C-alpha positions in Angstrom: 0.1 0.3 0.3 2.4 2.6 0.4 4.5 1.8 -2.0 1.5 2.0 -3.9 1.4 6.5 -3.0 5.0 6.4 -2.9 4.8 5.6 -6.5 1.7 7.6 -6.6 3.6 10.4 -5.4 6.6 10.4 -8.0 3.4 10.0 -11.1 2.0 13.4 -9.7 4.2 15.6 -8.3 1.7 18.1 -7.6 -0.2 16.2 -5.3 2.5 17.4 -2.8 1.1 17.4 0.4 -2.0 15.9 -0.5 -0.2 12.1 -0.8 1.8 13.4 1.9 -0.6 13.8 4.5 -2.5 10.8 3.2 0.7 8.8 4.0 0.3 9.6 7.6 -2.7 9.4 8.0 -1.7 5.1 6.9 0.6 5.5 9.1 -0.7 7.3 11.8 -3.4 4.3 11.8 -1.1 1.0 11.2 0.7 2.1 14.3 -2.2 2.3 16.4 -3.8 -0.6 15.3 0.2 -1.7 16.4 0.0 -1.0 20.1 -3.3 -2.3 19.9 -2.7 -6.2 18.8 0.1 -5.4 22.3 -2.2 -4.0 24.4 -2.1 -0.1 24.2 -4.1 2.1 23.4 -3.5 5.5 23.3 -7.4 7.1 22.5 -7.0 10.7 20.1 -5.7 10.8 16.6 -2.4 11.6 18.0 -0.3 11.1 20.6 -1.9 9.4 24.2 -2.5 9.5 27.8 -1.6 9.1 30.8 -2.5 9.9 34.3 -1.5 9.3 38.2 -3.5 5.7 37.9 -1.2 4.2 35.2 1.7 2.6 37.0 4.7 1.5 37.0 4.9 -1.5 35.0 1.7 0.2 32.6 4.3 2.8 31.9 7.3 0.2 31.5 4.4 -2.8 29.6 3.4 0.7 26.7 6.9 1.4 26.3 8.0 -1.5 25.2 4.6 -2.4 24.0 5.6 0.7 21.1 9.7 -0.4 20.6 7.4 -3.4 19.6 5.2 -1.3 17.4 7.6 -0.4 15.7 9.8 -2.3 15.1 6.1 -4.1 13.5 6.0 -1.5 11.0 9.7 -1.7 9.9 9.6 -5.5 9.5 6.6 -4.9 7.0 8.3 -2.2 4.9 5.3 0.8 6.7 7.7 2.9 8.5 
């Protein structure tokens, strides 16, 4: 899918910001899904939430999920 978007940008350079924004949105959505696959819901379009209700263990698990999600996306050549 991302190779298709890259090819589209190459063939239609006038699409510029539109194609770049579409690619960023798709990557962001796939990152959220990769986190969900690892048990972390960042709740929201971007970023996430952290509160005093989260324990040190919660934070550690979230960091591990974050790193794992990035690895997953890199292995799939998405990022």
